[in-house]
Wavefront OBJ file of the C-alpha trace (Angstrom):
o trace
v 3.201 22.826 11.904
v 3.139 19.027 11.730
v 4.637 17.495 8.586
v 3.859 13.925 7.576
v 5.911 11.966 5.063
v 4.484 9.140 2.997
v 1.085 10.825 3.057
v -0.046 9.184 -0.180
v 0.500 5.752 1.400
v -1.839 3.823 3.638
v -0.507 4.658 7.098
v 0.671 8.217 6.418
v -2.505 9.132 4.555
v -4.730 7.771 7.304
v -2.730 9.661 9.937
v -3.306 12.914 8.032
v -7.027 12.190 7.835
v -7.147 11.813 11.611
v -5.073 14.953 12.105
v -7.624 16.882 10.050
v -10.238 15.874 12.624
v -8.109 17.278 15.447
v -6.301 20.416 14.271
v -6.757 23.093 11.569
v -5.627 22.088 8.092
v -3.197 25.012 7.882
v -1.180 23.432 10.702
v -0.603 20.277 8.643
v 1.936 19.742 5.898
v 2.795 16.673 3.866
v 6.002 15.711 2.113
v 5.321 13.420 -0.844
v 7.107 12.162 -3.945
v 4.213 12.983 -6.268
v 2.243 16.073 -5.310
v -0.481 15.262 -7.847
v -1.441 12.248 -5.732
v -1.985 14.568 -2.763
v -4.360 16.991 -4.480
v -7.173 15.869 -2.174
v -5.157 17.305 0.720
v -4.469 20.552 -1.144
v -8.207 20.939 -1.667
v -8.726 20.743 2.094
v -6.098 23.329 2.979
v -3.130 21.087 3.780
v 0.305 22.326 2.682
v 1.642 19.879 0.092
v 5.281 19.948 -0.998
v 7.409 17.573 -3.008
v 10.030 15.732 -1.025
v 11.812 12.407 -1.016
v 14.448 10.849 1.199
v 16.805 10.786 -1.812
v 16.768 14.602 -2.175
v 17.968 16.442 0.951
v 17.308 19.941 -0.423
v 13.723 19.172 -1.435
v 13.192 17.388 1.848
v 14.327 20.399 3.871
v 11.982 22.601 1.856
v 9.071 20.252 2.476
v 9.885 20.170 6.210
v 10.238 23.972 6.565
v 8.388 25.282 9.607
v 7.738 21.834 11.044
v 7.660 21.631 14.812
v 7.103 17.894 14.445
v 7.835 15.498 11.600
v 6.393 12.024 11.158
v 8.899 9.899 9.252
v 7.227 6.895 7.673
v 9.895 4.228 7.228
v 11.023 3.374 3.718
v 10.347 -0.056 2.240
v 12.371 -0.258 -0.977
v 14.317 -3.550 -0.714
v 16.898 -2.315 -3.220
v 17.722 0.921 -1.389
v 20.045 1.745 1.493
v 17.126 2.503 3.782
v 19.209 3.434 6.810
v 21.079 6.096 4.830
v 17.789 7.456 3.496
v 16.385 7.611 7.010
v 19.529 9.428 8.149
v 18.968 12.003 5.399
v 15.380 12.534 6.534
v 16.350 12.875 10.181
v 19.098 15.365 9.347
v 16.654 17.397 7.246
v 14.199 17.564 10.150
v 16.990 18.661 12.497
v 18.223 21.260 9.989
v 14.830 22.998 9.811
v 14.543 23.118 13.607
v 11.962 20.431 14.254
v 11.397 19.897 17.949
v 10.323 16.246 17.725
v 10.643 13.453 15.198
v 8.246 10.529 15.224
v 9.317 7.437 13.317
v 7.331 4.365 12.290
v 9.452 1.558 13.652
v 8.524 -2.086 14.234
v 7.658 -4.183 17.245
v 10.586 -6.329 18.295
v 13.228 -3.986 16.888
v 15.912 -5.391 19.165
v 19.273 -7.079 18.528
v 19.008 -10.752 17.615
v 15.630 -10.558 15.916
v 15.981 -12.670 12.752
v 13.361 -10.627 10.875
v 15.653 -8.609 8.646
v 13.877 -5.220 8.692
v 14.591 -5.137 12.431
v 18.188 -4.171 11.670
v 16.978 -1.136 9.717
v 14.775 0.020 12.561
v 17.460 -0.572 15.201
v 19.927 1.510 13.195
v 17.390 4.272 12.571
v 16.460 4.464 16.236
v 20.158 4.851 17.047
v 20.393 7.766 14.600
v 17.362 9.362 16.250
v 18.923 8.935 19.684
v 22.025 10.803 18.465
v 20.067 13.521 16.634
v 19.887 15.972 19.520
v 16.111 16.434 19.257
v 13.231 14.742 21.025
v 12.093 11.581 19.280
v 9.533 8.825 19.445
v 9.863 5.462 17.719
v 6.471 3.865 17.199
v 7.187 0.146 17.304
v 4.066 -0.902 15.460
v 2.626 -4.381 15.731
v 2.175 -6.294 12.479
v -0.624 -4.424 10.706
v -0.708 -5.906 7.226
v -3.758 -7.798 5.935
v -4.219 -11.004 7.889
v -4.297 -13.066 4.712
v -0.670 -12.137 4.164
v 0.290 -14.311 7.112
v -2.644 -16.720 7.419
v -2.906 -17.589 3.741
v -6.162 -18.378 1.842
v -7.783 -20.136 4.777
v -11.359 -19.238 3.783
v -10.934 -21.146 0.533
v -8.828 -24.046 1.769
v -10.122 -24.492 5.313
v -6.499 -24.559 6.474
v -3.942 -22.213 7.927
v -0.931 -23.903 6.356
v 2.142 -21.888 7.301
v 5.493 -22.427 9.028
v 5.757 -22.710 12.791
v 4.839 -19.379 14.375
v 4.465 -17.757 17.778
v 2.240 -15.202 19.508
v 1.778 -11.932 17.627
v -0.516 -8.984 18.514
v -1.852 -8.471 14.994
v -2.739 -4.782 14.952
v -5.188 -2.799 12.840
v -3.454 -0.190 10.680
v -6.422 2.152 11.136
v -5.901 2.054 14.905
v -2.183 2.758 14.498
v -2.917 5.759 12.262
v -5.478 7.198 14.670
v -3.173 6.833 17.679
v -0.257 8.314 15.740
v -2.383 11.373 14.980
v -3.280 11.654 18.662
v 0.406 11.775 19.570
v 1.167 14.325 16.873
v -1.752 16.493 17.965
v -0.386 16.616 21.490
v -2.786 14.354 23.346
v 0.264 12.886 25.059
v 4.042 13.034 24.795
v 6.195 9.918 24.888
v 9.926 9.645 24.380
v 12.017 6.934 22.817
v 10.708 3.584 21.582
v 7.118 2.610 22.449
v 5.010 -0.364 21.397
v 1.836 0.234 19.391
v 0.059 -3.124 19.536
v -3.313 -4.777 19.821
v -4.075 -5.939 23.365
v -3.736 -9.675 22.731
v -1.050 -11.747 21.015
v -2.356 -14.820 19.191
v -0.841 -17.805 17.429
v -2.028 -19.504 14.254
v -3.559 -22.202 16.485
v -5.582 -19.442 18.144
v -6.506 -17.986 14.761
v -7.715 -21.372 13.519
v -9.962 -21.741 16.568
v -11.297 -18.199 16.205
v -11.974 -18.744 12.511
v -13.684 -22.071 13.243
v -15.943 -20.460 15.838
v -16.796 -17.585 13.527
v -17.557 -19.690 10.459
v -18.963 -22.845 11.988
v -16.405 -24.771 9.923
v -13.367 -26.673 11.093
v -10.348 -24.602 10.135
v -7.226 -26.693 10.562
v -3.780 -25.467 11.488
v -1.123 -27.189 9.382
v 2.519 -26.613 10.358
v 4.716 -26.622 7.275
v 8.414 -27.387 7.287
v 10.387 -24.228 6.573
v 12.029 -25.601 3.441
v 8.746 -26.997 2.151
v 7.126 -23.614 2.652
v 9.950 -21.878 0.780
v 9.573 -24.372 -2.075
v 5.815 -23.766 -2.134
v 6.448 -20.025 -2.486
v 8.960 -20.492 -5.289
v 6.651 -22.728 -7.353
v 4.202 -19.944 -8.343
v 7.064 -17.553 -9.071
v 8.184 -15.902 -5.820
v 11.981 -15.421 -5.978
v 13.799 -17.655 -3.514
v 15.541 -14.671 -1.922
v 12.176 -13.043 -1.254
v 10.700 -16.276 0.125
v 13.594 -16.663 2.547
v 13.232 -13.033 3.535
v 9.551 -13.646 4.329
v 10.461 -16.777 6.296
v 12.462 -14.695 8.759
v 9.198 -13.165 9.966
v 7.848 -16.571 10.997
v 11.190 -17.408 12.587
v 11.060 -14.213 14.631
v 7.481 -14.899 15.705
v 8.287 -18.428 16.884
v 11.262 -17.080 18.830
v 8.945 -14.731 20.731
v 10.171 -11.405 19.352
v 6.601 -10.203 18.715
v 4.932 -11.691 21.798
v 4.728 -8.645 24.060
v 1.812 -6.241 24.031
v 1.561 -2.712 25.357
v -1.221 -0.460 26.692
v -0.316 2.774 24.886
v -2.375 2.189 21.750
v -5.544 1.678 23.794
v -4.764 4.678 25.993
v -4.396 6.991 23.005
v -7.504 5.642 21.285
v -9.598 5.833 24.445
v -10.951 2.378 23.630
v -9.750 -1.137 23.043
v -7.970 -1.582 19.705
v -9.380 -4.092 17.248
v -8.191 -7.618 17.893
v -7.374 -10.370 15.417
v -10.790 -11.843 16.207
v -12.467 -8.529 15.357
v -10.599 -8.328 12.080
v -11.351 -11.917 11.117
v -15.034 -11.351 11.868
v -15.064 -8.263 9.638
v -13.247 -10.169 6.903
v -15.803 -12.970 6.974
v -18.683 -10.473 6.904
v -17.417 -9.015 3.634
l 1 2 3 4 5 6 7 8 9 10 11 12 13 14 15 16 17 18 19 20 21 22 23 24 25 26 27 28 29 30 31 32 33 34 35 36 37 38 39 40 41 42 43 44 45 46 47 48 49 50 51 52 53 54 55 56 57 58 59 60 61 62 63 64 65 66 67 68 69 70 71 72 73 74 75 76 77 78 79 80 81 82 83 84 85 86 87 88 89 90 91 92 93 94 95 96 97 98 99 100 101 102 103 104 105 106 107 108 109 110 111 112 113 114 115 116 117 118 119 120 121 122 123 124 125 126 127 128 129 130 131 132 133 134 135 136 137 138 139 140 141 142 143 144 145 146 147 148 149 150 151 152 153 154 155 156 157 158 159 160 161 162 163 164 165 166 167 168 169 170 171 172 173 174 175 176 177 178 179 180 181 182 183 184 185 186 187 188 189 190 191 192 193 194 195 196 197 198 199 200 201 202 203 204 205 206 207 208 209 210 211 212 213 214 215 216 217 218 219 220 221 222 223 224 225 226 227 228 229 230 231 232 233 234 235 236 237 238 239 240 241 242 243 244 245 246 247 248 249 250 251 252 253 254 255 256 257 258 259 260 261 262 263 264 265 266 267 268 269 270 271 272 273 274 275 276 277 278 279 280 281 282 283 284
């Protein structure tokens, strides 16, 4: 059996959907906080059990019989995420899982100023010491592009801090490739990059957007402190703004610049690029 955590979230849920296209539903289990939100999986024959990283006993029950477990990383900024991940890894080991897959982050290496990197580095170290086979999927940035580009369609500007090349990756592609790994299309060990084929800067994005829209989309480089102040004005807490700034600092330092071929190999096609995603965004 393959057990997926976070299956009521975007990435975990999409991975389960792709698994259902590849293997029988009775070989899939999900571990979720709220089983009512996973009723659509129950209706399709998936085993649904309550589990959370805060409850080791429930987690072990939800993992029972799992040959593989997909651990979707936690994102609660108030929690001790590394300890919660340790609990989940230990639960998977306790039930005899043969492989743990973990949703890590591209650039999860010492020195990266983007603060979640420390969580992923620590979790990967726990996996390495777990005694079972493991795969850390170092996913490229897969959030909505507007989260990093800002409201460029309205303003005609990409006004953000200094950046660097990033292979902005489609979450749907990541979910599909993750399911392919879980279903046994290929086995990989240790940390691997899941990225789009091309890393682009905001200058590149402005040119792509200009070509797609026929408008001149300008790239405006904001001073870090000015950007933080601009975030605080509408109500973003300063601590959160400075946390977000570390992502731009990591990008400009080149921590997200590398790309890898594995995502394309697992998909059997080229992943969607930033240009593809911008084109789709404009079309809607």
